[in-house]
C-alpha positions in Angstrom: 8.8 -20.5 9.6 5.8 -18.7 10.9 4.1 -16.1 8.8 2.6 -12.8 10.0 -0.4 -11.0 8.5 -0.1 -7.4 7.6 -2.4 -4.7 6.2 -0.9 -2.0 4.1 -3.0 1.1 3.4 -1.8 3.7 1.1 -3.2 6.8 -0.5 -2.8 7.3 -4.2 -2.8 10.8 -5.8 -6.3 11.5 -7.1 -5.1 13.1 -10.4 -3.5 9.9 -11.7 -5.4 8.4 -14.7 -6.6 4.8 -14.4 -3.7 3.3 -16.4 -1.1 5.1 -14.2 -2.9 4.1 -11.0 -3.1 0.5 -12.1 0.6 0.5 -13.0 1.5 2.0 -9.7 -0.5 -0.6 -7.7 0.9 -3.5 -9.8 4.4 -2.2 -9.3 4.0 -2.1 -5.5 2.2 -5.5 -5.4 5.2 -6.9 -7.4 7.7 -5.3 -5.0 6.0 -7.2 -2.1 5.8 -10.5 -3.9 9.3 -10.3 -5.2 10.6 -9.8 -1.7 8.9 -12.8 -0.2 5.4 -11.6 0.8 2.3 -13.4 -0.3 -0.5 -11.0 -1.4 -3.9 -12.1 0.0 -5.8 -9.3 -1.7 -5.2 -5.8 -3.1 -8.1 -3.5 -3.7 -9.2 0.1 -3.8 -11.2 1.2 -0.8 -12.6 4.6 -1.9 -11.7 8.2 -2.8 -12.0 10.3 0.3 -11.6 13.9 1.3 -8.8 14.6 3.8 -9.2 16.5 7.1 -6.2 18.5 6.0 -4.2 19.0 2.8 -1.5 16.5 2.0 1.1 17.4 -0.6 -1.3 20.0 -2.2 -4.2 17.5 -2.4 -7.5 17.6 -0.5 -8.5 14.1 -1.4 -7.0 10.8 -2.4 -7.7 7.2 -3.4 -7.2 4.7 -0.5 -5.9 1.3 -1.5 -5.6 -1.6 0.9 -3.3 -4.6 0.4 -3.4 -7.6 2.8 -0.2 -9.7 2.8 1.4 -12.5 4.7 5.2 -12.5 5.3 7.7 -14.6 7.2 10.2 -11.7 7.5 10.3 -7.9 7.2 12.2 -7.7 3.9 9.2 -7.1 1.7 7.7 -4.6 4.1 10.9 -2.7 4.5 11.3 -2.5 0.7 7.7 -1.3 0.3 8.2 1.3 3.0 11.5 2.6 1.4 10.1 2.9 -2.1 6.7 4.3 -1.2 8.4 7.2 0.6 10.2 8.3 -2.6 7.3 7.6 -5.0 5.4 10.8 -5.8 2.2 8.8 -6.7 1.8 7.7 -3.1 0.9 10.5 -0.7 0.9 8.5 2.6 1.2 4.9 3.6 0.7 2.8 6.8 1.7 -0.8 7.5 -0.1 -2.5 10.4 0.6 -6.0 11.8 -2.8 -7.8 12.1 -3.8 -10.0 14.9 -6.3 -12.3 13.2 -6.7 -14.7 16.2 -10.3 -15.0 17.3 
């Protein structure tokens, strides 16, 4: 079965302490891997100011996870759970075209 590459970018609340932020990232990486996705890498990008306020915050920590998946199950579960988790302000899943 053919796999597809995806990039997941999400914004973590800036007021989470390091342990809570690490636990949140580990939890969402596990959600992806438990549902059939393979994590290529998962890393913080940077803390950035927003153009407008999101959920009462003016800045957030951007985190990027690159995954490969053969179906949408892992992505759908990530999407569903990230919408109800108050540690994630926003998220975006993009299908990558890595053909050169």
